[in-house]
N, CA, C and O atoms as a printed pandas DataFrame, in Angstrom:
     atom_number atom_name residue_name chain_id  residue_number  x_coord  y_coord  z_coord
0              1         N          UNK        A               1    0.526   -0.993   -0.263
1              2        CA          UNK        A               1    0.055    0.217   -0.105
2              3         C          UNK        A               1    0.905    0.740   -0.201
3              4         O          UNK        A               1    0.763    1.179   -1.342
4              5         N          UNK        A               2    2.250    1.272    0.299
5              6        CA          UNK        A               2    2.627    2.556    0.539
6              7         C          UNK        A               2    4.014    1.952   -0.383
7              8         O          UNK        A               2    4.960    1.764    0.382
8              9         N          UNK        A               3    4.260    1.697   -1.474
9             10        CA          UNK        A               3    5.058    1.810   -2.207
10            11         C          UNK        A               3    5.604    2.984   -2.517
11            12         O          UNK        A               3    6.701    3.541   -2.469
12            13         N          UNK        A               4    4.144    3.260   -2.961
13            14        CA          UNK        A               4    4.868    5.652   -3.716
14            15         C          UNK        A               4    5.779    6.347   -2.875
15            16         O          UNK        A               4    6.635    7.205   -3.091
16            17         N          UNK        A               5    5.274    5.604   -1.602
17            18        CA          UNK        A               5    5.835    6.695   -0.529
18            19         C          UNK        A               5    7.386    6.384   -0.209
19            20         O          UNK        A               5    8.242    7.258   -0.080
20            21         N          UNK        A               6    7.693    4.450   -0.062
21            22        CA          UNK        A               6    8.913    3.955   -0.488
22            23         C          UNK        A               6    9.339    4.712   -1.744
23            24         O          UNK        A               6   10.215    5.491   -1.367
24            25         N          UNK        A               7    9.152    4.851   -2.985
25            26        CA          UNK        A               7    9.801    5.005   -3.894
26            27         C          UNK        A               7    9.943    6.488   -3.798
27            28         O          UNK        A               7   10.620    6.811   -4.774
28            29         N          UNK        A               8    9.694    7.352   -3.230
29            30        CA          UNK        A               8    9.424    8.919   -3.059
30            31         C          UNK        A               8   11.538    9.378   -1.887
31            32         O          UNK        A               8   12.510   10.110   -2.075
32            33         N          UNK        A               9   10.918    7.961   -0.441
33            34        CA          UNK        A               9   11.968    8.448    0.220
34            35         C          UNK        A               9   13.202    8.221   -0.535
35            36         O          UNK        A               9   14.099    8.998   -0.862
36            37         N          UNK        A              10   12.934    6.250   -0.844
37            38        CA          UNK        A              10   13.979    5.911   -1.729
38            39         C          UNK        A              10   14.242    6.736   -2.620
39            40         O          UNK        A              10   13.249    6.387   -3.258
40            41         N          UNK        A              11   14.584    7.351   -3.118
41            42        CA          UNK        A              11   14.546    8.523   -4.566
42            43         C          UNK        A              11   14.154    9.744   -4.554
43            44         O          UNK        A              11   13.755   10.358   -5.543
44            45         N          UNK        A              12   14.290   10.397   -2.843
45            46        CA          UNK        A              12   15.065   12.098   -2.879
46            47         C          UNK        A              12   14.799   11.949   -1.530
47            48         O          UNK        A              12   14.538   13.063   -1.075
48            49         N          UNK        A              13   14.749   11.201   -0.784
49            50        CA          UNK        A              13   15.540   11.190    0.730
50            51         C          UNK        A              13   16.814   10.488    0.681
51            52         O          UNK        A              13   17.654   10.425    1.578
52            53         N          UNK        A              14   16.851    9.974   -0.466
53            54        CA          UNK        A              14   18.618    9.482    0.012
54            55         C          UNK        A              14   19.690    9.721    0.736
55            56         O          UNK        A              14   19.602   10.518    1.670
56            57         N          UNK        A              15   21.040    9.006    0.412
57            58        CA          UNK        A              15   22.018    9.367    1.606
58            59         C          UNK        A              15   22.363   10.335    1.419
59            60         O          UNK        A              15   22.735   10.893    2.451
60            61         N          UNK        A              16   22.495   11.184    0.132
61            62        CA          UNK        A              16   23.272   12.349   -0.078
62            63         C          UNK        A              16   22.455   13.236   -0.788
63            64         O          UNK        A              16   22.641   13.807   -1.863
64            65         N          UNK        A              17   21.277   13.257    0.201
65            66        CA          UNK        A              17   20.046   14.319   -0.491
66            67         C          UNK        A              17   20.022   15.651   -0.075
67            68         O          UNK        A              17   19.147   16.285   -0.665
68            69         N          UNK        A              18   21.031   16.669    1.178
69            70        CA          UNK        A              18   21.480   17.606    1.245
70            71         C          UNK        A              18   22.293   18.199    0.345
71            72         O          UNK        A              18   22.496   19.363   -0.002
72            73         N          UNK        A              19   22.636   17.332    0.102
73            74        CA          UNK        A              19   23.743   18.395   -1.131
74            75         C          UNK        A              19   23.261   18.598   -2.227
75            76         O          UNK        A              19   24.098   19.237   -2.865
76            77         N          UNK        A              20   22.219   18.387   -2.933
77            78        CA          UNK        A              20   21.417   18.046   -3.831
78            79         C          UNK        A              20   20.503   19.878   -3.993
79            80         O          UNK        A              20   19.736   20.378   -4.815
80            81         N          UNK        A              21   21.247   20.406   -2.530
81            82        CA          UNK        A              21   20.718   21.729   -1.873
82            83         C          UNK        A              21   21.228   22.460   -1.932
83            84         O          UNK        A              21   20.718   23.522   -2.289
84            85         N          UNK        A              22   22.781   22.356   -1.571
85            86        CA          UNK        A              22   24.209   23.493   -1.913
86            87         C          UNK        A              22   23.584   24.875   -1.997
87            88         O          UNK        A              22   22.807   24.822   -2.950
88            89         N          UNK        A              23   23.559   25.806   -1.582
89            90        CA          UNK        A              23   23.596   27.067   -2.101
90            91         C          UNK        A              23   21.858   27.321   -1.560
91            92         O          UNK        A              23   21.738   28.515   -1.282
92            93         N          UNK        A              24   20.800   26.716   -1.386
93            94        CA          UNK        A              24   19.788   27.111   -1.001
94            95         C          UNK        A              24   19.346   26.194    0.461
95            96         O          UNK        A              24   19.227   24.970    0.405
96            97         N          UNK        A              25   19.175   26.802    1.467
97            98        CA          UNK        A              25   18.483   26.524    2.904
98            99         C          UNK        A              25   18.196   24.456    2.395
99           100         O          UNK        A              25   17.807   24.020    1.312
100          101         N          UNK        A              26   18.504   23.815    3.415
101          102        CA          UNK        A              26   18.321   23.120    3.378
102          103         C          UNK        A              26   16.927   22.125    3.700
103          104         O          UNK        A              26   17.286   21.195    4.422
104          105         N          UNK        A              27   16.379   22.097    3.580
105          106        CA          UNK        A              27   14.885   22.159    3.846
106          107         C          UNK        A              27   14.324   21.009    3.393
107          108         O          UNK        A              27   14.769   20.645    2.305
108          109         N          UNK        A              28   13.277   20.147    4.003
109          110        CA          UNK        A              28   12.453   18.733    3.302
110          111         C          UNK        A              28   11.318   19.132    2.800
111          112         O          UNK        A              28   10.658   18.196    2.348
112          113         N          UNK        A              29   10.665   20.519    2.669
113          114        CA          UNK        A              29    9.381   20.672    1.762
114          115         C          UNK        A              29   10.027   20.808    0.533
115          116         O          UNK        A              29    9.743   20.235   -0.519
116          117         N          UNK        A              30   11.166   21.836    0.809
117          118        CA          UNK        A              30   12.021   21.288   -0.689
118          119         C          UNK        A              30   11.835   20.724   -1.779
119          120         O          UNK        A              30   11.467   21.141   -2.877
120          121         N          UNK        A              31   12.343   18.955   -1.095
121          122        CA          UNK        A              31   12.419   17.851   -1.745
122          123         C          UNK        A              31   10.912   17.520   -2.107
123          124         O          UNK        A              31   10.629   17.085   -3.223
124          125         N          UNK        A              32    9.491   17.845   -0.656
125          126        CA          UNK        A              32    8.247   18.041   -1.757
126          127         C          UNK        A              32    8.050   18.626   -2.803
127          128         O          UNK        A              32    7.000   18.305   -3.360
128          129         N          UNK        A              33    8.694   19.417   -3.328
129          130        CA          UNK        A              33    8.338   20.677   -3.956
130          131         C          UNK        A              33    8.712   19.775   -5.295
131          132         O          UNK        A              33    7.880   19.226   -6.017
132          133         N          UNK        A              34   10.181   19.746   -5.468
133          134        CA          UNK        A              34   11.171   18.988   -6.494
134          135         C          UNK        A              34   10.599   18.129   -7.287
135          136         O          UNK        A              34   10.564   18.047   -8.515
136          137         N          UNK        A              35    9.748   16.918   -5.683
137          138        CA          UNK        A              35    9.032   15.644   -6.270
138          139         C          UNK        A              35    7.816   15.526   -7.211
139          140         O          UNK        A              35    7.489   14.585   -7.933
140          141         N          UNK        A              36    6.989   17.217   -6.937
141          142        CA          UNK        A              36    5.957   16.984   -7.530
142          143         C          UNK        A              36    6.295   17.934   -8.824
143          144         O          UNK        A              36    5.355   18.191   -9.576
144          145         N          UNK        A              37    7.933   18.608   -9.197
145          146        CA          UNK        A              37    8.121   18.652  -10.155
146          147         C          UNK        A              37    8.328   17.846  -11.365
147          148         O          UNK        A              37    8.106   18.037  -12.560
148          149         N          UNK        A              38    8.949   16.645  -10.505
149          150        CA          UNK        A              38    9.792   16.506  -11.657
150          151         C          UNK        A              38    8.740   14.663  -11.424
151          152         O          UNK        A              38    9.126   13.769  -12.178
152          153         N          UNK        A              39    7.874   14.401  -10.698
153          154        CA          UNK        A              39    7.019   12.934  -10.976
154          155         C          UNK        A              39    5.726   13.483  -11.763
155          156         O          UNK        A              39    5.175   14.579  -11.668
156          157         N          UNK        A              40    5.436   12.437  -12.523
157          158        CA          UNK        A              40    3.988   12.723  -13.288
158          159         C          UNK        A              40    2.257   13.167  -12.300
159          160         O          UNK        A              40    2.199   12.443  -11.305
160          161         N          UNK        A              41    1.620   13.650  -12.352
161          162        CA          UNK        A              41    0.432   13.946  -11.882
162          163         C          UNK        A              41   -0.163   12.696  -10.661
163          164         O          UNK        A              41   -0.598   12.704   -9.510
164          165         N          UNK        A              42    0.118   11.749  -11.673
165          166        CA          UNK        A              42   -0.799   10.252  -10.600
166          167         C          UNK        A              42    0.820    9.646   -9.943
167          168         O          UNK        A              42    0.702    8.573   -9.352
168          169         N          UNK        A              43    1.740   10.010   -9.976
169          170        CA          UNK        A              43    3.034    9.496   -8.757
170          171         C          UNK        A              43    2.289   10.452   -8.107
171          172         O          UNK        A              43    1.356   10.017   -7.432
172          173         N          UNK        A              44    2.466   11.695   -8.137
173          174        CA          UNK        A              44    2.102   12.923   -6.973
174          175         C          UNK        A              44    1.176   12.364   -6.027
175          176         O          UNK        A              44    1.438   12.025   -4.873
176          177         N          UNK        A              45   -0.366   12.273   -6.851
177          178        CA          UNK        A              45   -1.836   11.794   -6.466
178          179         C          UNK        A              45   -1.000   10.317   -5.384
179          180         O          UNK        A              45   -0.630   10.047   -4.242
180          181         N          UNK        A              46   -1.074    9.896   -6.424
181          182        CA          UNK        A              46   -0.210    8.219   -5.281
182          183         C          UNK        A              46    0.306    8.615   -4.102
183          184         O          UNK        A              46   -0.395    8.492   -3.098
184          185         N          UNK        A              47    1.676    9.185   -4.001
185          186        CA          UNK        A              47    1.528    9.648   -2.324
186          187         C          UNK        A              47    0.267   10.665   -1.426
187          188         O          UNK        A              47   -0.084   10.434   -0.268
188          189         N          UNK        A              48   -0.030   11.299   -1.914
189          190        CA          UNK        A              48   -0.629   12.174   -1.392
190          191         C          UNK        A              48   -2.010   10.854   -0.775
191          192         O          UNK        A              48   -2.782   11.074    0.158
192          193         N          UNK        A              49   -1.975    9.689   -1.526
193          194        CA          UNK        A              49   -3.244    8.536   -1.180
194          195         C          UNK        A              49   -2.095    8.021    0.076
195          196         O          UNK        A              49   -2.277    8.004    1.293
196          197         N          UNK        A              50   -0.915    7.633   -0.684
197          198        CA          UNK        A              50   -0.398    6.838    0.645
198          199         C          UNK        A              50   -0.115    7.339    1.746
199          200         O          UNK        A              50    0.071    6.618    2.727
200          201         N          UNK        A              51   -0.004    9.000    1.819
201          202        CA          UNK        A              51   -0.154    9.774    3.630
202          203         C          UNK        A              51   -0.996    9.485    4.040
203          204         O          UNK        A              51   -0.961    8.894    5.120
204          205         N          UNK        A              52   -2.391    9.790    3.293
205          206        CA          UNK        A              52   -3.713   10.128    3.266
206          207         C          UNK        A              52   -3.861    8.997    4.640
207          208         O          UNK        A              52   -4.066    9.103    5.849
208          209         N          UNK        A              53   -3.578    7.668    3.467
209          210        CA          UNK        A              53   -3.522    6.338    4.265
210          211         C          UNK        A              53   -2.868    6.031    5.805
211          212         O          UNK        A              53   -3.514    5.533    6.727
212          213         N          UNK        A              54   -1.304    6.481    5.883
213          214        CA          UNK        A              54   -0.442    6.001    6.810
214          215         C          UNK        A              54   -0.862    7.204    7.685
215          216         O          UNK        A              54   -0.419    6.976    8.811
216          217         N          UNK        A              55   -1.436    8.231    7.671
217          218        CA          UNK        A              55   -2.261    9.297    8.514
218          219         C          UNK        A              55   -3.623    9.059    9.582
219          220         O          UNK        A              55   -3.917    9.515   10.687
220          221         N          UNK        A              56   -4.338    8.003    8.537
221          222        CA          UNK        A              56   -5.816    7.944    9.136
222          223         C          UNK        A              56   -5.294    6.482    9.681
223          224         O          UNK        A              56   -5.896    6.073   10.674
224          225         N          UNK        A              57   -4.449    5.803    9.256
225          226        CA          UNK        A              57   -4.275    4.487    9.720
226          227         C          UNK        A              57   -3.349    4.499   11.055
227          228         O          UNK        A              57   -3.053    3.468   11.659
228          229         N          UNK        A              58   -2.932    5.797   11.433
229          230        CA          UNK        A              58   -2.050    6.356   12.606
230          231         C          UNK        A              58   -0.828    4.704   12.054
231          232         O          UNK        A              58   -0.958    3.601   12.586
232          233         N          UNK        A              59   -0.295    4.861   11.491
233          234        CA          UNK        A              59    0.925    4.574   11.110
234          235         C          UNK        A              59    2.710    5.080   10.477
235          236         O          UNK        A              59    3.560    4.562    9.752
236          237         N          UNK        A              60    2.570    6.362   11.263
237          238        CA          UNK        A              60    3.443    7.425   10.933
238          239         C          UNK        A              60    4.385    6.743   11.710
239          240         O          UNK        A              60    5.132    5.985   11.092
240          241         N          UNK        A              61    4.562    6.859   13.241
241          242        CA          UNK        A              61    5.548    6.698   13.755
242          243         C          UNK        A              61    6.655    4.962   13.009
243          244         O          UNK        A              61    7.854    4.858   12.751
244          245         N          UNK        A              62    5.609    4.025   12.917
245          246        CA          UNK        A              62    5.518    2.790   12.780
246          247         C          UNK        A              62    6.306    2.391   11.063
247          248         O          UNK        A              62    7.111    1.460   11.060
248          249         N          UNK        A              63    6.024    3.120    9.717
249          250        CA          UNK        A              63    6.967    3.593    8.876
250          251         C          UNK        A              63    7.937    3.586    9.765
251          252         O          UNK        A              63    8.469    2.639   10.344
252          253         N          UNK        A              64    8.221    5.312    9.859
253          254        CA          UNK        A              64   10.000    5.479   10.073
254          255         C          UNK        A              64   10.435    4.154   10.992
255          256         O          UNK        A              64   11.663    4.113   11.054
256          257         N          UNK        A              65    9.896    3.214   11.620
257          258        CA          UNK        A              65   10.752    2.163   12.644
258          259         C          UNK        A              65   10.667    1.032   11.749
259          260         O          UNK        A              65   11.431    0.155   12.151
260          261         N          UNK        A              66   10.095    0.715   10.774
261          262        CA          UNK        A              66   10.475   -0.012    9.754
262          263         C          UNK        A              66   11.339   -0.461    8.671
263          264         O          UNK        A              66   11.587   -1.540    8.134
264          265         N          UNK        A              67   11.714    0.773    8.539
265          266        CA          UNK        A              67   12.373    0.912    7.040
266          267         C          UNK        A              67   13.377    1.891    7.632
267          268         O          UNK        A              67   13.224    2.645    8.593
268          269         N          UNK        A              68   14.878    1.642    6.526
269          270        CA          UNK        A              68   15.513    2.227    6.635
270          271         C          UNK        A              68   16.136    3.871    5.660
271          272         O          UNK        A              68   16.795    4.019    4.631
272          273         N          UNK        A              69   15.575    4.729    6.533
273          274        CA          UNK        A              69   15.733    5.660    5.538
274          275         C          UNK        A              69   16.586    6.747    5.986
275          276         O          UNK        A              69   17.035    6.952    7.114
276          277         N          UNK        A              70   16.754    7.505    4.754
277          278        CA          UNK        A              70   18.266    8.626    5.045
278          279         C          UNK        A              70   17.137    9.629    5.654
279          280         O          UNK        A              70   17.351   10.790    5.307
280          281         N          UNK        A              71   16.198    9.496    6.324
281          282        CA          UNK        A              71   15.929   11.237    6.767
282          283         C          UNK        A              71   14.698   10.755    8.291
283          284         O          UNK        A              71   13.674   10.080    8.397
284          285         N          UNK        A              72   15.211   11.235    8.840
285          286        CA          UNK        A              72   14.562   11.285   10.003
286          287         C          UNK        A              72   13.613   12.544   10.504
287          288         O          UNK        A              72   14.093   13.677   10.492
288          289         N          UNK        A              73   12.791   12.408   10.769
289          290        CA          UNK        A              73   12.066   14.170   10.912
290          291         C          UNK        A              73   12.506   14.535   12.242
291          292         O          UNK        A              73   12.826   15.714   12.388
292          293         N          UNK        A              74   12.591   13.719   13.302
293          294        CA          UNK        A              74   13.257   13.897   14.504
294          295         C          UNK        A              74   14.069   14.803   14.874
295          296         O          UNK        A              74   14.086   15.516   15.878
296          297         N          UNK        A              75   15.036   14.689   13.603
297          298        CA          UNK        A              75   16.109   15.097   13.461
298          299         C          UNK        A              75   16.429   16.558   12.345
299          300         O          UNK        A              75   17.479   16.945   11.832
300          301         N          UNK        A              76   14.661   17.239   12.258
301          302        CA          UNK        A              76   14.748   18.419   11.105
302          303         C          UNK        A              76   13.832   18.752   11.965
303          304         O          UNK        A              76   12.837   19.029   11.295
304          305         N          UNK        A              77   13.475   18.956   13.702
305          306        CA          UNK        A              77   12.560   19.656   14.252
306          307         C          UNK        A              77   11.331   20.285   14.234
307          308         O          UNK        A              77   10.779   21.385   14.286
308          309         N          UNK        A              78   11.032   18.328   14.074
309          310        CA          UNK        A              78    9.408   17.756   13.632
310          311         C          UNK        A              78    9.512   16.767   15.295
311          312         O          UNK        A              78   10.472   16.095   15.671
312          313         N          UNK        A              79    8.184   16.992   16.026
313          314        CA          UNK        A              79    7.687   16.497   17.237
314          315         C          UNK        A              79    8.093   15.020   16.946
315          316         O          UNK        A              79    9.063   14.280   17.110
316          317         N          UNK        A              80    6.771   14.983   16.403
317          318        CA          UNK        A              80    7.196   13.393   15.894
318          319         C          UNK        A              80    6.982   13.126   14.480
319          320         O          UNK        A              80    6.881   13.935   13.557
320          321         N          UNK        A              81    6.926   11.764   14.466
321          322        CA          UNK        A              81    6.724   11.086   12.449
322          323         C          UNK        A              81    5.487   12.081   11.927
323          324         O          UNK        A              81    5.414   13.118   11.269
324          325         N          UNK        A              82    4.386   11.008   12.720
325          326        CA          UNK        A              82    2.932   12.097   12.422
326          327         C          UNK        A              82    2.877   13.702   11.989
327          328         O          UNK        A              82    2.027   14.296   11.327
328          329         N          UNK        A              83    3.851   14.083   12.484
329          330        CA          UNK        A              83    3.679   15.860   11.802
330          331         C          UNK        A              83    4.585   15.746   11.197
331          332         O          UNK        A              83    5.202   16.495   11.954
332          333         N          UNK        A              84    5.167   15.540   10.621
333          334        CA          UNK        A              84    5.588   15.233    9.481
334          335         C          UNK        A              84    5.101   14.944    8.272
335          336         O          UNK        A              84    5.171   15.652    7.267
336          337         N          UNK        A              85    4.518   13.703    8.405
337          338        CA          UNK        A              85    4.157   13.380    7.810
338          339         C          UNK        A              85    1.973   14.090    7.426
339          340         O          UNK        A              85    1.221   13.931    6.464
340          341         N          UNK        A              86    1.799   14.875    8.897
341          342        CA          UNK        A              86    0.818   15.778    8.207
342          343         C          UNK        A              86    1.626   16.811    7.538
343          344         O          UNK        A              86    1.845   16.125    6.540
344          345         N          UNK        A              87    2.380   18.154    7.234
345          346        CA          UNK        A              87    2.949   18.399    7.305
346          347         C          UNK        A              87    3.598   18.716    5.347
347          348         O          UNK        A              87    3.857   19.730    4.698
348          349         N          UNK        A              88    3.624   17.013    5.012
349          350        CA          UNK        A              88    4.049   16.730    3.933
350          351         C          UNK        A              88    2.827   16.902    3.190
351          352         O          UNK        A              88    2.755   17.420    2.075
352          353         N          UNK        A              89    2.008   16.506    3.769
353          354        CA          UNK        A              89    0.532   16.267    3.049
354          355         C          UNK        A              89   -0.052   17.262    2.549
355          356         O          UNK        A              89   -0.463   17.365    1.393
356          357         N          UNK        A              90   -0.166   18.709    4.141
357          358        CA          UNK        A              90   -0.370   20.197    3.265
358          359         C          UNK        A              90    0.338   20.545    1.848
359          360         O          UNK        A              90   -0.145   21.001    0.812
360          361         N          UNK        A              91    1.673   20.159    2.188
361          362        CA          UNK        A              91    3.225   21.296    1.522
362          363         C          UNK        A              91    2.169   20.240   -0.071
363          364         O          UNK        A              91    1.621   20.685   -1.079
364          365         N          UNK        A              92    2.297   19.019    0.373
365          366        CA          UNK        A              92    1.749   18.502   -1.444
366          367         C          UNK        A              92    0.687   19.114   -2.534
367          368         O          UNK        A              92    0.766   19.386   -3.732
368          369         N          UNK        A              93   -0.515   19.217   -1.378
369          370        CA          UNK        A              93   -1.868   19.331   -2.098
370          371         C          UNK        A              93   -1.267   20.905   -2.129
371          372         O          UNK        A              93   -1.030   21.349   -3.252
372          373         N          UNK        A              94   -1.127   21.373   -1.509
373          374        CA          UNK        A              94   -1.023   22.897   -1.949
374          375         C          UNK        A              94    0.266   23.241   -3.088
375          376         O          UNK        A              94    0.633   24.349   -3.479
376          377         N          UNK        A              95    0.694   22.149   -3.386
377          378        CA          UNK        A              95    1.743   22.063   -4.544
378          379         C          UNK        A              95    1.011   21.494   -5.913
379          380         O          UNK        A              95    1.308   21.806   -7.066
380          381         N          UNK        A              96   -0.001   20.598   -5.493
381          382        CA          UNK        A              96   -0.915   20.712   -6.944
382          383         C          UNK        A              96   -1.890   21.303   -7.574
383          384         O          UNK        A              96   -2.193   21.287   -8.767
384          385         N          UNK        A              97   -2.395   21.868   -6.602
385          386        CA          UNK        A              97   -3.341   23.092   -6.907
386          387         C          UNK        A              97   -2.800   23.973   -7.910
387          388         O          UNK        A              97   -3.426   24.975   -8.254
């Protein structure tokens, strides 16, 4: 069910993702903007659906605990994994409208 989310994390939050943003403020929301700009609308919509499912089923912490992502929301100022998903969801919705 989270295939698009897993793809997003692996393709956009890879080990050296911060280096892509040299010269600009390293900000995880910039990664979301780049995703929307680079991917087709169907894939972006699938990511929104995955995030909505994760939030609706309270899976945010579990998703980060069971996967080895190169991004940890807690290290970027979020109080919880859920908060990051909520911010990501709102940012994606605002970018595709």
